N, C-alpha and C positions, 0 to 999 in steps of 0.2 A: 503494499499500499504506499503510494508516494504522496500521501497528504499528511497534514498535521494530526489528523485523526488517528494515525498509527500509534501516537502515544498512548492512546486508551485501549489498544488491541491486545496488550499482553496481560499476563495474569500475576504480576508482581504483588506481593503482600507487603512491599515496603511503603512507608509514608511517602506521598509524592512531594508534598511542601510542608516545610516547617517554618513558622515565624518565630524566631527565638525570643526569649525573655518574656514568657507568658502569652504569646501570641498562639493562634490556632495551629493545630497539625491536621492535615487532611490526607486520607487515604486517596488512591486513585479513583475509586468510584466516588469518593466524597468531592473531589476536585471535579470530576466530569459532571456531577449533579449541580454544582455551582455554576459551572459553565452552560449548562442547558437552561437553567433559570434565567441567568442573565441574557442568553440568547433570545428567550420568549419575551423578556422585557423590551429588548431592542425591537424585536419584529412588531410586537404590539404598540409600541410608542412612537416609532419613527418610519417615515416612508423611505426606507433604505433599499436601493436596488443592489444586485450582485455586482461586485468589482468597484463599488463606490468607496471612497477613502474615509476612514475614521481616525482621527489623531488622538494618541493616548498621551496625555501630559500628567504622568503619575510617577511617584518615586518607585524604587524597588519595593515590592509588596505583593501580598496575595491578590489585591485588587488589579494590579497590573497583569499578573499571570492569568487571572480569570477573564479579564476584558480581552487581552490578546488572543487568547484560544477561542474565546466566543466569537469574536469579530472574524477570525481567519477561517473558521469552520462554518461561517454563515456565507461564505464566498465574498465576503467584503475584504478590503485591504487595510491592514494596521499600520499606522504611521506614527511609531513612537517619537517623541520629541523631548529634548532636554528641558525639564521644568525651570531651569535657570536663564533661558533665553529672554531677550528683551522683547518688547511689543513689536518692533520693527522686524525682528528675526522671526517671531511667530507669523506675522503678516506675510512675509515672503514664503515661509512653508505652507501656510494655509492656502494661499493663492495658487502656488505652483502645483500643488497636489489636488486642488479642486475639492478640498476637504468638505465634508457634509455634515460631520458631527464631531465635537471635541468633548473628550472625557477627561475630568479633572477632579482632584481631591475635594471633598466636602469643606465648604467655607471659602472657596476661591472667589466665587461669585460675589459674596458679600464683601470680601476684601478688594474686589475690583482688581485682581492681579493682571499682569501683562498679557497673559494668554487670554483672559476674559475680555480685555479691551480689544485685542486682535480679532477675536471671533465675533464680537459685536460689530466690529468695523464691516465685516463681510455678511452679517446676519446669519451666521453659522450657528446651528442648534448647539446646546451645552447640556452635558449630563455630568453631574457630580455623583461621586460614590464613596463609600467607606465600609469597612468591616465593622458590624455591630456585635460586640462580644456577648451582650445580654441575649441576643436572638441567635447567636452563632450564624449569622447569615450577612451578606452584602446589602446595605441600604442604597437605594439610588434616588437621586433627586434630579428632575428634568426641569430645564429652562427652555422657553420658546417651544414647548411641546407641539409636535405635529397633529393635526387633525386627521391626516391620512393614516390608513393602516395597511400594512402590506403583509398579507398572510401567505405569500408564496413560499413554498417549501425550498429550503436551500440545501445543497450538497456540494461540497468543494471538489474540485478536480485537480490532478496534478499540475496542468499547466495554467490554472488560475493563478494570478498574483496574490500573495498572501501579505507581503511585507513591503513597505515603501521606506527606504531610508535615503538621506541626502548625504553626498561626500563631496568636500570641497575640491574644486578642480583648478587647472592652471589658467582658466579664463576669468577666475575670480567668483564667477557665479556657482553657488553649489548645484551639483548635478543629481537628479532623482534617479535612484537605482531601484528598479522594481524587481523583486525577487518571488519566484513561483514556489509553490508547495514543493515541487520537485526539486527545485534549486536547494531549498532549505533542508528538506529531508535527506538528500544526498550528503550534504555535509554533516547532518546529525549522524547518519550511519558511519561515515568516514571517521569522525571523531571517536565514535564508540568502538570501532575496530582499532584505531590508533593506540588507544589508552586501555583497551579491553574492559570498558566499562560494564558493571554488572549490577544487579538489584542490591547487592551488598554495599555498593559505593554511595558515598554522600559527600556533596560538595558544599563549601561555605561561599556564597555568592558575593563578591565584592565589586564586581564591575557592573556599571550602570546597564539597565535593561533596554536603554533606548540606543545602545550600540550593539553591532552583531557579536561582539566578543562576550558581553554578558548574556544577551539574549539567546544565541545559538551556540556559542562555545561552552557557556556555563549551564544555562537553564535547560534548553529544549533537548540538547544531546544527552543530558542526564535523565530527563523524563523518558525519552525513547528507550533508555536503557532499563528502565524500571527502577532506576535509583531515586535518591532523596535529594531535593534542593533546599538548602537552608538560607533563608532570605532575610537578613537584617535590612533595615531602610537605607542604609549607606555603609560605606567602609569607615570602620573605626580601629585604629591600632590599638586602643586601650581595651576594647572588648572582643577584638578578633579570636585571640587564643581561647578566651573563656567560652565563646560561642562554639569555637571549632571543637573543643574537648567535651563540652557538655552534651553536644549533638553527635559526637563519634564520627566526625568527618574523616574522609580518606584522602582527600585531595582538593586543590584550589587552583584556579587560573587567574592570572593578574598581568598587569603591565609591569615593567622593571621598577617604576616609581614605587609602587606598592610593596614589591619584594624588598626593596631597600629600607622602606619604612619599618617592616616587620623584622628585619635584622636588628633594628634599633629598639624594638619592642618584642623581646624573646618570651616564649612561654614561660609560665611561673616555674619555679624549680619544683621537681617531682611531678610535674604535669606534661612530660613531653609527648607531643602528639604522634599518633601512629600513621605517618603519612605514607601513602603508597608512591605517590609522585607530586611534583609541583609543575604546573604548566605555566610558561611565559609566553606572552604574544602582544602583538600590536605596535611594538617598538623594540629596537635592538637591545639586546641583554648583553653587557659587557662580561667577558669570561671570568674576571676576578669576582664579580657578583655571584655568577653561578657557582664557583667554587666555594664561596664563603656560605651560600645558601645550603649546598649540599652537606658541608662540614657542620652547620649549625642545626639543621634539621634532619640530617640522616636520611635523605631520600634523593632520588634522581630528579634532576631539574631538566626538564624538556622544553627547549625553545621551539616555537612554531612560527609559521609564516602565513598571514592572512589578508584578506581585503574584503571590503563591503561588497564589491562587485562579484566576488567568488562565494558569497554567502559565508564568509569567514575562512575557514582553514583550507590552505592549499598544500603546505609541507608541515612536517613536524619531525623533531628527533623522536626515534622509537624508544619503547621501554627496554630495559635490560632483559635478556642478556645482549641484545643488539647494542652497538655503539651510539652514544649521544655525543655530539662533538661541540665543544665551546666554540663560539664564533660562527657556527653553521646554523641554519634554520631548518636543517634536517633533509629528509628524502619525501619525495612525493607520496601524497596520502589519498589515493583514489582519483588523482588529477593528473592529466597530461602536462608536461612542462618542457618547454625547450628554450633556447636562447637565440635571439635573431638580432640582426643589425638594422639599421635604418631602412634598408631596401628590402627587408624580410628574408634574407639569407642566414641559414644557420651558421653560427660562429662559436667560438669557445667562450668568449666573454663579450656580453652585450645585454639587450633588454630581455628580461624574464618575461615569457609569454606562456599563457596557460590555456587549456581546453577542458571541458568537463560538464556533466550535467549540474554541477553547482554553479556554473557561471551565469550571470544574467544575460537575458536574451538582448539587451540594449538599454541606453539611458532613456529617461522619460522626456519625450518631445525634445530631442537633442540630436538632430541629424548630424551636425559637424563633429559633436563628440563620438558618436558611434563610427563615423567614417575614420577618425583618427585613432580610435582605440581598438578597432578590430581589423585584422589582416583579411584579404580577400578569402583566404582559406579558413577563416574562423578562429584564428588565434587571438586571445584578448592580451593587449599590451598592458603591462603592469606599471610601467614608469620606473621600475626598479632595474638598476644594472646588477648582474651577477653572473656567476660561473659555477660549474660543478666540479668537484674533485673526482679522483679516479674511483671512488666507492659510490658516486652518484649523490653525494651530499651537496646541497646548495649553500653557496656563500654569497651573500649580498655585498657588493662593492661600492655601490653609490646610489644616488637618487637622480633619475633623469629629470623628472618633473620636479618642480620647485616647491612642493607642499612642505609646510613646516609641521613636523611630527612631535608634539608635546605631551609626552606621556600617554601616547595613543591617540590623542585628539589631533585630528588632521585640520590644519589651519591654512586657508588660501592666503598667500602674501599680497595678492592682488586686491582682495577684499580689504585688507587692512590699509593698502596704499590709498585706496579710494576714500576710506573714511578719514584718514589723516589729511588728505588733500581737500576734504570738504570743510576744513577748519580755515576760518577766514584769514589767519596769520600764516598759512603754509603754502609755500610755492611749489616745493618738490618734497616727495616722500617716497622712501624705499623701505620696505620691512623685509627681515631676513632671519634665518635660523641660526643660532649659535649653539655650541655644545654646552650640555648641562649635566652635572653628576646625578641629579635626582631625576629629572624629566626626559633625559636623552637629548632633547633639543629645547631651547627656550626662544622666546619672540623678542627680538630687538628691531630698532627701526632708526633710520637717519632721516634728518629734516633739513630743509633749507627754507628759511623764512622769507616772506615777502619784504620788500624793502621798507624799512621803518616800523616793521612789526616784530613782536617778540612775546612769548609766553613761556611759563615754566614746564618742565616735564611733567610735574603733578597735574597741571591745567589740561595737558593733551591727554594723559591717561584717564582723567575724569571725563573728558570729552568723548573718548573711545568707549568708556564704560557705559554711556548712555545709549550707545548704539549697538554694541556687541557684547557677547558673554565675557564674563571676567577672564576665563582662560585664554582668550584671544589678545588681551590687552598687552602691548609691549611692556616688557619688564624694565627695559632701559632704552632711552631715546637719545641719540647723539645729535648735536646741533652743529652743523657744518656750513661753510660759506658758499661751497661749490660741490654738487654731486658728480663723483667720478664717472666717466663714461668712456666707452671704446671709440675708436678713431670713426666708426660709423654713427656714433651718437647714441648707442645702445647702453643702458644701465645693466651691469651684471651683478646680481645680488651676491654671488660668492665672492667676487672681488671686493665688493663694498664691505662684506663681513670680514675678510681677512685684513682689510685695511683699518677698520675701526675696532673691532673686538680684540681686546688685549686682556686675556683672562687673568694674568699676573697682576696686571695694573689695577684691575677691578677688585681682586681679591685683597690688595693692599689697602684699598679705600674702604673695605668693609669693617 
C-alpha cells in the first residue's frame, strides 16, 4: 500500500504516540480513531474538495499528528508551516498554495497572531484545535464556518499529493514542493530498512514537524514500522534525557546543532540511555563531533543526506557491522545516485543527481525551476557537489547553489538581499554564509549605505525581524564603502565572505 493509510495496516501493539510529562498515550487504534473523528468534523464543517490545501500552523503535538494524517487521508494536501513566521511570510505561503483552511492552536484568533491576520487578509477559513484532557479528545473551534457541506467519500491514492512544503531557491522566491503519498511512503520504507526499525523502537522527536526531517525522518517512518513516537512540544536540552529515559527511547534524529547541545547536557549519572543508534541529517556533521558523540553515548552515529524534493532521505551511513564513515553521508538508500557535470555527462566529481520513487514530480507552478532542476532523462539536480569513494560512499565537497544552511534551515540569500535593500538607507546589500561551530553556517551580510544615510546594525536587524523569521536575520552586518565586484560587475558571495569574515578577529572581540 503506497499511501499513508499503510501506517494503520500493521498489528503493532506498541503505543503509537506518547506526549511526555503527563500527556496522552495513544495506541494505533486509538490514534486512528481520533484521525477518523477529525476527518468527520472536517467533512461536515467545510466545503473541502480533494487535493485542496490545508495549512497546519501547530507546534509538535498530538494535534499536529492527528490533523496531518486526517488531512492527507481525505485526499487533501497538508501544508505545515513554521508557527514563528511573520504575517508577510504567512501571506506568501497562503497565497502561493491557494490555501482553503488554516489550522491553529486554540486561542490564536483571540490573540490575533500573524497567521490569523494573514488568513483574514485572504478570507481563509480558520479552525482552532487543542487536546482536552478532561474528555480525552481533541476539541475544535471553527471560524468563518462554511454553510456548504461536502459528504463526498474520500479515499487517497498513491499519486495524490499529500504534502506541500516550500524550500528556498537561488531565485530568492521559495519554491513549492508537492510530495505524493508514494513519494513519502517510499522514503518511510527506505528509512525503516536503513535503520531496521521495529515495533520495539521508540524515538524522541526533537525536529520540528513542519520540516521533512521531523515529519518523515522522525515521525512517519517510525509509525510505519509500528514503533512509538515520543513528542514533546519542542526541543529542550534540560528535559531531553529525562524524556528519553522515562519513555525508554532507542534512537533519535537531529541536526548537528542539537547533537552539540546534547554533548553539553549529558544524561544524569547512573542514567545512561540504551541507544541503538543516533542519526544526524540536514546539515554537515563534523567528524570530531561524531567521534565525541559515539564516545559519550556509546552508540553508532549515522550521518544521512536528504532534501525536501526527495521526501527527505537519499543516502545514509549504514548500521554496524557495515562501516559508517566520518565525513561521508553514506551510501544510497533505495535511491539511484550519480554524479554529472553541467552538460549532463557522468564525471568523478560534480553535481550529485538522484532518481527514485521518492523524488517530487516537479515544483509547484514553476516551469523554469523544473527545467533547470531536472535533466532530460529525469535526474534531479541537488545543487550539491560530491564524489564517491571506492566503496560507494558519497562525500559532499561543496554547494553549487548558494543557499545558506543554518542548522538545517535553508535560507535564500537573495530573499535577505531584497529585504535589506528595501531599507531606505541601504544602497547595496549582499548576504552570505559563514562557517559556524554550532549551526554549521551562520548568516552575515554586507551593506553599502546611500549617500548621507546611516543606521546601526541593530536597527537593520530589527528591520529584518519585522519581515522574516528570527533564524534568517543576519547575525553580523558589515558596513563597507564599496561592494567588491568581478570585472564583469558581478557580486560573488563567496569572495565577499572571504574578504570580510575574519573568525579570529570576531572571536577576539567577543
